[in-house]
C-alpha positions in Angstrom: 35.7 -64.5 -66.9 33.9 -65.1 -70.0 30.6 -63.4 -68.9 32.8 -60.5 -67.9 34.1 -59.8 -71.2 30.8 -60.1 -72.6 29.7 -57.6 -70.3 32.5 -55.0 -70.8 31.9 -55.6 -74.5 28.0 -55.0 -74.0 29.2 -51.9 -72.1 31.3 -50.3 -74.6 29.0 -51.0 -77.3 26.0 -49.3 -75.9 28.2 -46.4 -74.9 29.5 -46.4 -78.6 25.8 -46.3 -79.6 24.9 -43.5 -77.3 27.7 -41.4 -78.4 26.7 -41.4 -82.2 23.1 -40.7 -81.2 24.1 -37.7 -79.4 26.5 -36.6 -81.7 24.4 -37.2 -84.8 22.7 -33.7 -83.4 25.8 -31.8 -84.0 25.3 -32.4 -87.8 23.4 -30.0 -89.8 21.3 -31.6 -92.7 18.2 -29.0 -94.0 18.1 -31.0 -97.2 16.0 -33.6 -94.8 13.5 -31.1 -94.0 10.4 -30.8 -96.3 9.6 -27.6 -97.4 6.2 -27.9 -95.9 6.2 -27.2 -92.2 4.8 -30.1 -90.2 5.0 -31.3 -86.6 5.8 -34.5 -87.5 9.1 -35.7 -89.1 9.0 -39.4 -89.2 12.3 -40.0 -90.8 12.7 -43.5 -89.4 8.8 -44.6 -90.4 7.6 -45.5 -86.7 4.3 -44.3 -87.6 1.9 -45.6 -90.4 0.7 -42.8 -93.1 -2.7 -42.8 -91.3 -1.1 -42.7 -87.9 1.1 -39.5 -88.8 -1.9 -37.6 -90.2 -3.7 -37.8 -87.4 -0.9 -37.0 -84.7 0.0 -33.7 -87.2 -3.7 -32.4 -86.8 -3.8 -33.1 -83.1 -0.5 -31.5 -82.6 -1.5 -28.6 -84.6 -5.0 -28.2 -83.0 -3.4 -28.4 -79.8 -0.7 -25.9 -80.6 -3.4 -23.4 -81.6 -5.6 -24.1 -78.5 -3.3 -24.3 -75.9 0.2 -22.7 -77.0 2.4 -25.6 -76.3 4.4 -26.5 -79.4 4.9 -30.4 -79.5 7.1 -31.8 -82.1 7.8 -35.4 -83.2 11.2 -36.6 -84.9 12.2 -39.9 -85.4 15.5 -40.9 -87.1 17.7 -43.6 -87.4 20.4 -43.5 -90.2 19.7 -40.0 -91.1 19.0 -36.7 -88.9 18.2 -32.8 -89.9 20.5 -32.1 -87.0 20.6 -28.7 -85.6 18.7 -27.6 -89.0 15.6 -28.5 -86.8 15.9 -25.6 -84.3 14.9 -23.2 -87.0 12.8 -25.2 -88.8 10.7 -25.2 -85.9 11.5 -22.2 -84.2 12.0 -24.1 -81.0 11.5 -22.2 -77.9 10.9 -22.5 -74.1 7.1 -23.5 -75.0 8.5 -26.1 -77.3 9.0 -29.8 -76.8 10.7 -31.7 -79.2 9.7 -35.6 -79.0 12.7 -38.0 -80.3 12.7 -41.4 -81.3 15.9 -43.1 -82.1 15.9 -46.8 -81.6 19.7 -47.2 -81.8 20.0 -46.4 -78.0 18.8 -48.7 -75.0 15.6 -46.4 -74.6 13.7 -45.2 -77.7 12.5 -41.9 -76.5 14.3 -38.6 -75.7 13.0 -35.3 -74.9 14.0 -31.8 -75.6 12.3 -29.9 -73.0 11.5 -26.2 -73.3 12.1 -24.1 -69.8 8.5 -23.0 -69.6 7.3 -27.0 -69.1 9.4 -27.6 -65.8 6.7 -25.0 -64.0 4.4 -27.8 -65.0 6.1 -31.1 -65.3 8.9 -31.4 -63.1 11.9 -33.1 -64.3 11.1 -36.3 -62.5 7.7 -36.8 -64.4 10.4 -36.8 -67.8 12.6 -39.2 -66.4 9.4 -41.5 -65.5 8.2 -40.7 -68.9 11.0 -41.8 -70.8 11.5 -45.0 -68.5 7.8 -46.1 -68.8 7.0 -45.9 -72.5 10.6 -45.7 -74.0 11.9 -49.4 -72.3 12.7 -52.2 -74.6 9.6 -54.0 -72.9 6.9 -51.4 -73.4 8.0 -50.9 -77.0 8.1 -54.9 -77.7 4.2 -55.1 -76.4 3.0 -51.6 -77.8 5.2 -51.0 -80.7 7.4 -48.2 -81.3 4.5 -46.1 -82.9 2.3 -47.2 -79.4 5.3 -45.8 -77.3 5.5 -42.7 -79.0 1.7 -41.8 -79.1 1.2 -43.0 -75.3 4.2 -40.6 -74.6 2.9 -37.7 -76.3 -0.9 -38.0 -75.2 0.3 -38.2 -71.6 2.0 -35.2 -71.8 -0.8 -33.5 -73.3 -3.4 -34.6 -70.8 -1.1 -32.9 -68.2 -0.8 -29.7 -69.9 -4.3 -29.6 -70.3 -5.3 -30.6 -66.4 -2.6 -27.8 -65.2 0.2 -29.8 -64.6 1.3 -33.6 -63.0 3.9 -34.3 -60.6 4.0 -37.6 -62.0 2.7 -39.7 -65.2 -0.8 -40.4 -65.6 -2.2 -44.4 -65.7 -1.1 -46.9 -63.7 0.9 -49.8 -65.3 0.8 -53.7 -64.6 4.0 -53.3 -63.0 3.5 -50.5 -61.1 0.4 -52.0 -59.6 2.2 -55.3 -58.3 4.8 -53.2 -57.3 2.3 -51.2 -54.9 0.2 -54.7 -54.3 3.2 -56.3 -52.9 4.2 -53.6 -50.3 1.0 -53.2 -49.4 1.0 -57.0 -48.4 4.4 -56.7 -46.6 3.2 -53.7 -44.6 0.2 -55.7 -43.6 2.4 -58.4 -42.3 4.6 -56.1 -40.4 1.7 -54.7 -38.9 0.0 -58.1 -38.0 3.2 -58.9 -36.3 3.6 -55.9 -34.3 -0.2 -56.0 -33.0 0.4 -59.4 -31.5 0.3 -59.5 -28.2 3.2 -59.9 -26.2 1.4 -59.9 -22.5 -1.1 -62.1 -20.9 -4.7 -60.7 -21.2 -3.4 -58.6 -24.0 -5.4 -58.4 -27.2 -3.5 -55.6 -29.4 0.1 -54.8 -28.6 -0.3 -50.8 -29.4 3.0 -50.0 -28.2 4.6 -52.2 -30.7 2.2 -51.2 -33.4 3.0 -47.6 -32.7 6.8 -48.5 -32.4 7.0 -50.0 -36.5 4.2 -47.5 -37.6 6.6 -45.8 -39.6 7.4 -49.0 -41.5 4.2 -50.3 -41.9 2.8 -46.9 -42.6 5.4 -46.1 -45.3 5.3 -49.5 -46.8 1.2 -49.5 -47.2 0.8 -45.5 -47.6 3.7 -44.3 -49.5 4.5 -47.2 -51.6 1.1 -48.8 -51.4 -1.7 -46.4 -51.9 0.1 -43.2 -53.0 1.3 -44.1 -56.6 -2.2 -45.2 -57.4 -3.8 -42.3 -55.9 -1.2 -40.0 -58.0 -2.0 -41.6 -61.1 -5.2 -42.7 -61.3 -8.7 -41.8 -60.2 -9.7 -45.5 -60.1 -11.1 -47.0 -56.9 -10.6 -50.7 -57.7 -7.2 -50.8 -57.1 -7.3 -48.9 -53.8 -10.1 -51.5 -52.6 -7.6 -54.3 -53.7 -4.8 -53.1 -51.8 -6.7 -52.2 -48.9 -8.0 -55.8 -48.8 -4.6 -57.3 -49.4 -3.3 -55.0 -46.2 -6.0 -56.3 -44.3 -5.8 -59.6 -44.9 -2.1 -60.1 -44.6 -2.3 -58.0 -41.0 -4.7 -60.6 -39.9 -2.3 -63.1 -40.9 0.7 -61.8 -39.8 -1.1 -61.5 -36.1 -2.3 -65.2 -36.3 0.9 -66.3 -37.3 2.6 -64.1 -34.8 0.5 -65.8 -32.1 1.3 -69.1 -32.8 5.0 -68.6 -32.7 4.9 -66.8 -29.5 2.6 -69.4 -28.2 5.3 -72.2 -29.1 8.3 -70.1 -27.4 6.3 -69.5 -24.5 5.8 -73.8 -24.6 9.5 -73.7 -25.2 10.3 -71.7 -22.2 8.2 -73.6 -19.8 9.3 -77.0 -20.9 12.8 -75.9 -20.4 
């Protein structure tokens, strides 16, 4: 009962915080905006002065070269609200990156319609969950989360678009490794001979191919191929799949032979 009360309290508190974070944009506080137009408005002080200067120059240069406008706003207790739209002349080619530590996720994105032709909506979901989650912010800091997220967008725009966020995190690779091993075990068990003088059960291997091929190909290899050009993770997962398949094959043979002996004994 006590745990349920704690859960309801945390849910109510997080909902209340999210409401105030979203409603803050309904305000209009142009007095918070500097007279000189800058692509970085760091009200929450997430960046050091040196980082802020580097990011300002980088975003200005990127806009001049590509035409894509990327703006960064951090807020905590104060926010310019709707005044930010006219200040930066936000349009379909504009991306507003908002950092607000009051919510469960640090990052939010106000994406212009022109971006969706190159970066689909799932890209922004993955971008937010990868760099804005509490674990990433704890390990890399708010400044690291913001800069890494902006750099990912710039890299994708420079290469003509991305379906997924580039780069492979340790958590993502660990997941692909686990699914590769599981796929190998399924393939090994299905390939074990079920008849006398049979070395590999082609029929069972083909029957279960949708399962082990999806585990190894879709979940084990595709996330790596689509996010990085490194060969080492592919080699590791391939070896893990092969080793697991051999282990599954040998283990299944042992189990089948024991079952045969038990059946003969009966």
